[in-house]
N, C-alpha and C positions, 0 to 999 in steps of 0.2 A: 397872539401867537401861542401855539401849544407849548406847555411847559414840559421840559424834559424830566421833571421830577414827579409827574403825575403818578407814576407807578410806585413811588415811595409812600404814597398816602394809603394808610391801612383802611381796608373795607371789611366790615363785620357783616357776616350773613348768619342770621338766626333761624334755626329750624325747630319749631315746636313739634313734639312727637307724643302721640298717645295711642297705644294699641293699634299700630299700623302693620299691615302685612310686611313681612321681612323683605320680600323682593321689591316692593314699592319703596320701602325705606332705603334700601341699598341703592336703587336707581336714583332716588332723590339726592342722597348724600354724595354719591360718586359724581353726579352731574355738577355739583357745586365744587367738589374737589378738583375736577378737571378744568376749572376755569383757567383761561389764558392770562388773567390778570396776575400781577406779580406779588402783591402783598395782601394776603387774604387771611382773615380770622373767621373760623367757622365755629359757631356755638350751637350745639344740639341740646335742646331742653326736653328731657324726659319728664313729662307732666304726670307722674304717678302711674305709669303704664302697669297693667296687671298681667301682661303677656311678656314675651321676651324682647320687646322693643328696646328697653334700656340696655340689655346685654348686647344686642346687635349694634347699638350706637357706640357702646364702649369699645367693641372690637374694631369698628370702622375707624374710630378716632386713634386707637393704638397703632393700627396698621398704616395710617396715612399722615401722621403728624410729623412736622419737621421741615427742613430746608430741602428743596428738590435739587437734583443734579444741575438743572439749568439756572439755579440761583433764585427761583421763585420761593417765597416764604409762605408756608401753609401751616397755620396754627389751628388745631382742632381740639375742642374740649367738650365735655358733656356735663350738663347740670342735671342732677336727679332731685326732684322735688315732689311734694304731695300734689295730688290732682287739684287743679284750680281752674281749668279751662284754658282756651287758646290765648286770651288776653293776659292771664296770669303768667303763662309760659313765656309769652313775648316780653312781658315786663321784666321777668327774671333774666332773660337774655340781654335786654337793654342795660340792666344794672351791671352786668359783667363785661359788656362790649367795650373795647378800647378804640375801635375804628373811628375815623373822622367822618366816614359815611357808613350808613347802616341800611341793610336790606333784609328781607324775610322771604323764605321759601317754605311753603306748606309741604309736609312730609309725604303726601301722595302725589305731588306735582314734581316737575323736573325742568331743567333749564339748559339752554345751549351753552357751549363752552365760552362764547364771547358775550354772554349775558352781562357780566360785570364790566368788562373792558369797553364795550360799546357805550354804556351809560357814563362811565368815568371819563371817557374821551370827550363826550358831549359836555359833561360838567366842566371839564378843563377848557374846552374851546369857548364856551359861552360865559364862563365865570359865574355859575349859578349854584344854588344849594340843593337842587333836586332834578333828577332826570327820570323819565319813564320809558320803559320798553313796551312793545306791544305783546299781546298774548293770543293764544288760540285755545280751543277747547277739544279735549281728546276723550272719546268714549272708552268704555271698558274693553271693547273689542279692537281698540287701536285706531278706529276710524275718526276722521276729523268732523267735529260737529259745527254747526253754523256759528259764526263769530258773535259773541256777546257784545264785544267792543270792536268796532271797525277800525283797523289801523290806518294811519295817514299814509298817503302815497310817498311822502318825503318827510324829512325832519320838520317838526312844527313847534315853533316857540310861542308859548301863550303866557298870559298873565294869570295870577292867582284868581282874579275876578272872572276871567274867561273860563278857567277850569271850574269854578263854582257854578257858573251858568250852565255848563255842559252837564254837571252832576245833577242839577235841578231838573234838567230836561231828559235825564237818563240816557245821555249820549257819551258820557265820559266814564273813565275807569278810576275808582277810588281805592283800589287795592294797593297796599304797601308792598305786596309781593312783586309787583311790576315796576317798582321804583327804588332808586337809591336816594337816601335823604341825609342831609348834613345833620350830624348829631346835635348841633346847636338848636335845631328846630324841636328837638325832644325835651329840651330843658324846661322843667316845670310841667311837662305833659307825659302822659302814659296812656296805654290802651285801657278803656273802661272795663273793669272786671265784672263778670256776671252778666254781660250784655253781648248780643250778637250784632252784626253790622258795625262792628267796632272800628273798622278802617275808615268808614265814612265819617264818623264822629270825630276821630282824631285828625283826619286830613282837613276837615272843615275848620277846625280850630287853628290849624297851621296857615291856611291860605292867606289871611291878612298879613302874614310875615313873609310871604313869597312874592317878590316882584315879578319874576318870570321863571318858567322852566320849560324843558324841551320834551317832546314826545317823539320817540324814534319808531320808524316803520316796521322794523324787523320783529316778527313774532318769535321772540327768543324765550318766552316763558310759556310753559305748557301746562294748562289746567287739566287735571285728570278727574273725570267725573266718575267717582266710585260710589255706587249705590250704598246708602247706609252711613256715609260720612256726615259729619256734624252739620254742614251747610248744604248738603246735596241730596238729602233724603227724598225719595219719591213717594213715601207713604202719605196719601191724601187724607187719611183718617186721623192723623195726629196733628194737633195744633202746635206749631212751632213758635216759641217766644219771639223769634226774630220779627214776626209781623206786628208785635207790640213795639219792639225796639225801633222799627223804621218809622213808626208814628212819632215816638219820642224824639227821634232825630229830626223829623220834619218840624216839630215845635221848636227845637233848638235852633235850626237854621233860619226859621222865620224871625226869631229874635236877633240873630246875627245880621240878617239882611237889613232889618230895621235900623240897626245901629251903624253898620259899616257900608252896606251896599244898597241904599234905597232904590237905586235904578233897577234892581232885580226883583222888586216886590211882586210883579206879576208871575215871574218864573217861580218864586218861592211859594206863592199861593197855589200855583199849579202842582208843585211838588207835594205840598201839604194835602191837597185834595186827592192826588193820585195815590199817595201812601195809605190814606184811609180807605180808598177803594181796594187796594191790595189786601189790607187787613180784613175788610168785610167779605172778600171773596175767599178767604182762607179760614176765618174763625168758624168752628163748628156751629151749626144752627142751634144745637143744644145750649151753647154759651151765649146766644143772642137773646138776653133777657135783662130785666131791670135790676137783677141782683149782681150783674157784671158791671161794675163801675166803669171799667175802661171802655167797654162796648158802649155804654150809655154816653160817655164823653165824646166818643167818635161820632155818634148819631147827632148829638147836640151841636158839634162843630159843623157838620155838614148842613144841618138845617139853618144855622145862623149864617152860612156862607153860600146859600143856594144861588144868590145873585152872581157870585164869583164863578160858580160852576157853569152857569149859563153863558157868562160873558168872556171867560178866560180863553184867549186865542191859542194858548199852548195845549189845551186839552183837545183831543180828537172828538169827533162826533160820537164815536162808540163810547169813549170815556164819559162823556156828558150824559148819554142815555143811561148807562149803568149807574152813575152817581145819582142822577135824579130819581131813578127807580128805587135804588137802595135807600135813599133819603126818605122816600115816601113810605115804603113797606119793606124794610130790610129782610126780615125773616122769610116772608112770602117770596120775594124775588130770589133769595138764595135757594129755596126749595125748587123753584121753577128752573133756575140756572142748573142745579144739579141734575134734574131730569133731562134737560136738553143736552147736557154734557155727556151723560151716560147713555142717552138714547141714540 
């Protein structure tokens, strides 16, 4: 039975901010302010912005803090800190958050007014520690892009192991922005600082402690694809460290699978191979040499796992062709691939 006290549970929403366009920041914060949920704590973390983002955040907090006429409680605060990156900003927000459930919204994204209430309602009905809302992808011109994560047609309750399998097959969403998480799951854990793809790493560490959680069909979180943002740059000539981090995450998850989910070893091997394929398709050819220890380790792994590449049923034929070719002659294949892509 649904509890009548669900609205008494404080939910903290953390918004990391760094040099964001004023209009985007206002849209983001106002979308969180306008939540229909009754007991909301909003923490904006200014991660050492060098523009006026910190001042805009302060003004938004001052103008909207307090108890609303309809009785809803809305606490808004701003943390100003030196620049440390997204994980550092999120961790700073976590340390200040008092909510029983915690969520995150990136400062260039925005949410529907029922973003929190839908998830808290599901958390209450199912008695669970985590709920996930669906998302869509919005281009700079306002048009809707193809879905990165396909939303379910109805509420879907899955186990932590089922979520892990979907992540390994690249069919699930690992973002903490699309979920509310019981603060107990953060105890002894934080986002890895100095790394990208940090959501995946942290979520994977939590999954053994999650019996089940629910995925909701409504696309109430809107991912805004702004060229030049940290994780959405379109410059193909720059090697982004995230492609090293995803390989490190693959190694981490292989160890986790071995210890806790041995039934997913084929999915984990597929993930490890696919992440290395992604790395090899993005590392500059100039960095594909014996002096690059990380690159050398990737090739060594592929050559020692060529049998898995050929036999793994979760890799597509195209994946296998690329992996086998890159394993045999990585730099040459990349040069040919570049010519084909540009031609």
